[in-house]
N, C-alpha and C positions, 0 to 999 in steps of 0.2 A: 879717239876720245873726244867727247862732246864738250864744248864750252857751255857755260851757263851764266845767267845773270844773277843766280842765287849763290852767293859766296859761302854761305853756311847753311846747308840743308836742314840741320838740326834745330834751326830757329823757326822752321815751318812745320816740320813733322819730326817727332822724337818719341822713342820708347823709354818708359821709365819703369824700373823694377822696384818693388818695395815689399816690406814684410808687414803683415797686419798686426795691429795692437789690441783690437777688441774694444777700443775707446777712441775718442776723437783723435784723428791722425792727420797732421798737416804734411802732405807729400810734396816735397820741393825738388828742384833740380831738373825740371822739365826744360828750362831754358827760355820759356816764354809763357804768357798767359794762354792756356789752352781754350779753344772754343768748341772743340769736339773731343771727348775723352771716352775711350773704349777700354773697359776693365775686365780682366778674367783671372779667377783664382786658378793658379797653376797646379795646386796640390789636390783639389777636390772637384767633384762633379757639381759645380755651381754655374749659374748662367753667365753668358757674356752680357755685360751691362753697358749701355750706351747713354751718354749724357751730352747735352750741348747747351750753349749760352742762349740760343734762340728760344728753345722750349723752356729753359730754366733749369738750374742746377739739380733740383730734386726730382726732375721728371725723367723716369727711366723707361727705356725700351730695351728689349732683349733680342739679340740677333738670332739666337737659336730657337726662337719661339714666335708665333704669330700674334701673341696676346696684345691687347691694347696697352697704351701708355699708362703707367702708374706713378703716383706721387709717393716717393720713398724717402721719408725723413731720416732713415738710418742708413742711407747709402752715401752717394756723393752729395755733400751739403753745400759746397761753395767752390767756385773757381778762384784761384789766387794769381798773383803776378808771376809766379814761377812754378805753379802746379795747381793743386786742388786739395780739398779736405774731405776725407771719408770718415764716417762715424762707426757704427758697430755692426753693420750688416755682415752676415756670413759670406755674401757674394762679393763684398769689396774690402773687408777689413777684419776677418777673424784672427784672433791672436796667434802669432808665430807661423802663420801660413804665408806662402809666397804668391805674389800677384804681379801681373804684367799690365801696364797701362799704356795704350797707344794714343798719342796726342797730336792733334792738328791745329794749326793757327788759321783763323779767318780774320776777324778783328775789325773790319770796316763795316759799319752799319749800311744796310741796303734796303731800299723801298722802291717799289715800282707799281704804279696804279694800273688798273684795267684800261687798255687802250694805248698805253705808252710802250714804246720800243717793241711793238708787234705782239704784245701780250694781251690775251683776251680776259684774263683774270688777274687780280692783284697778287703781289707776293712781297714778302719782307724777309730779312735775314741778315747774315754776316758773310762777308766775302774777303778773299785774298787773291786779287788778280795776278800778283807776281808769282804766286805758287800754284795758281790754277785750281783753287778750292773754294766752294761756296756751300753754305747751309741755307736752304730756302724753305720758308714756311708759306703755305697757301691753303685756302679753303676750296674744296672740290665743288665742281658745278654739276657733275653727272653727265655733261655733254662734252663733245670734243673741244679741247681748249689748248691754249698756249700759255706758258709760264716763263717769266723772265728769270734768268739764272745769275746775271751780274758778272759773268766772267770775261766778257769781251771777246772770247774765242769759243768755238763749239766744244762742249764737253765730250769726252770719249767714254765716260762711264757715269751712270746715275743710279743711286741706291735710294729707293723710296719706301716709306712706311706710312700707312694710314694709322694715325695715332688713336683713332676712336673705333676702328674696326678690326676684327680678328682676321685680317688678311695677311697672307705671307708677304715678306719683304720682296718687292719687285726690283730686279736689277737689269738694267739695260747696258750693253757694252758694244762699242762700235765694231768690234771684231766679229760679233755674231749677227750684226744687222739690227736695225731698229724696228723690224717687224717680228723680232723674237725677244724673249725674256727668259730669265732664270731666277730662281728663288734663293735668297741668302740663307733661309732657315731650313732648307732641306737639300736633298741630294739629286734632284731632278736634272735631266739634260736640258739644254736650251730648247724651247718650244715656241712655235709660231703663235703669237698673241698680239693683239692690237693695244696692249697696255700703253704704249708710247705712240699710238696712232700711226704706226708703220712709217714714221717720218724721222729722219735724222735731225738733231737739233741744229740751230744756227748759232751765230756768235751772240745772239740776243736771247733766244728763247729755246725751251724744249717743249715737245708736244706730248699731250696725254689724251687717251681715248676715254671711253665711258666706263672702264673697269673700276670697281670699287676700291681696289688697292692703290691706284694712282689718282683716282678722281671721284671718290665717293661723294655724293651730293651733300653739301653742308658739313662735310667732315674735315677736321684739321689734319693736314698732311705735311710731312717733312721730307725733304729731298737733300741728299748729299751729292754734290756735283764735282767731277774731277776732269781736268784737262791735262793733256801732255805738256810738260815744260822741259825743254832740252836740258839735259844734264842733271835733272832733278826728279822728274816723274815720268813714268811710261805705263800706258794702259793699252795692251796689245794681246797677241796670241802666239802660240807655237804648236808644233806637232811633236808628239812623243815618238821615240824609236824603240821602246821596249828593251833597251840595253843598259847595262850598268855604266857603260861609257856613253852617257845620255846626251840629249840635245843641249846645245849651247844656245842661250837666249840673250841676244844683244840688247842692252838698254841704253848704252852710252854713258853709264855711270856705275859706280860700285853700289849695289843695293844695301840699304839699311833695313828694309821691310818689304816683304812680298806676300801677297795672297794669290792662290792659284785655285782654279776650278775646272775640272773636265766638263766640257759642254757637249761633246759628240755622243756621249752615252750617259745614262743615269746610274744612280747607285753609289756614287763616289762623293766623299766629303769635300768641302772646301778645306784648304789647309793654309796656315799662316806661319811665317818664320820672320825672325828679326835678328839684328846683330848685337842685341843686349843679352838675350837668353842664350845665344850661341856666339861666343867671342872668337871662334876659329872654325875653319872648315874641317870635316864635313859637318854641315848643319843637320842636327837630328831632333831638336826640341820642337815638337809639332803640337799646335792647337787647331781646333776645328770650329770656325764661326757658326756652323749649323748644329753644333753639339755642345752640351754642357760638360763633356768629359774632361778629366784632368789631362795635364800635359803628358805626351807620350814621347819615347825616344826611338827614332828610326832614322838611320843615315839616309839623307835624301838629296841634298844639293850643296853646291859651293857658291858662295858669293865671291865674284871675281871683280877686277878693276873696271870692267866694262859690261858686266852683265852677270848672269848666273848659269850654272851648268848642273843638269840633273845627274845624280850619282846613284840613284836607286831605280828599281823597275816596277814599283807599285802602280797599278792602273790609275790611282788618283793623281799622279803627277807625270807618268811616263809610259803609258800604254802605247804599244806599237801602232802608229797611224792615227792615234786619237788626237783630238783638238782640245786645247786648253786656253782659257783666258787668264790674264793676270793683271794685277795692279802692283806697281813697284815704286818705291820712293828711295832716294839715293843718299849716299854720303858724298859730298862735293869733292871731286878730284881736281878739276880746273875751273875756277870761277872767273868772273869778269875782271879780276885783278891779274889773270893769266898766270897765277902761281900754282904749279901742280902740288898736290899733296902726295904723301907716300902711300902707295898701294898696299893692301893687306897681304 
């Protein structure tokens, strides 16, 4: 069981469930002021809506679509000290429908000029070095470049969207190599591309090639960067076994939130699970970041005290011999105060 310097994981990443009101709705109980909020209507085929403090509260991106950023006055209108406010949008606040909101804390302003810390282009944003998360905004150059991410350690996963171009979401993950990429908004397998200039990030910068999705000339681009933090976050991979007694994936903590994607073959959805929509094992409430579909019920996995275990055989999580990437965030079991919590 891993120790962690983060005594309360839910003060850095937390899932909040709420019911829409159809009018201004102050959603509280997140536990911190969120800097990145991802909202999905569980009951209906509505988009996955992504908002952050760097771009501004009303600026929406959609994970299941490659469309450009839009200003949405009737979606998430403000971030608050313990949550956020949504207005009357069907995608975030229709009356009496159920929503999930996944929230991350960054919180510290960041600015890096071109030429500083090994970066060839300027970047600004909001960072949380303790929890290994940063939101980074930059303007593309169209030429190979480096961008400062502010984490102080090399990120293991980076999700990038060109805010002004209809480019798919580019996702780089250390487990598939930095000469490959995968798209958040569709079902493709990992493919060899130079989106991240075939180069692993350093503790200071990540690399981008000439692709419009990560480096469109004069385009505003947003990047969400994640690093491993012992006992709190894990960004890695596993092999499926095609058996109902499925693969056990060690994270070193009890997960609170997991996203999984099959990378060795195409045609399978991304899937996401959390400990608020599922309060006990087996976890079955599935949403797909690449699809606007409503929540589905399929017994898939268990959250255990030190990882997660596959309990289903669908190819999208447990195909025999298939490779999967994942990002997981935890419920603290043993923190720097060395006091163990009760396992689920």
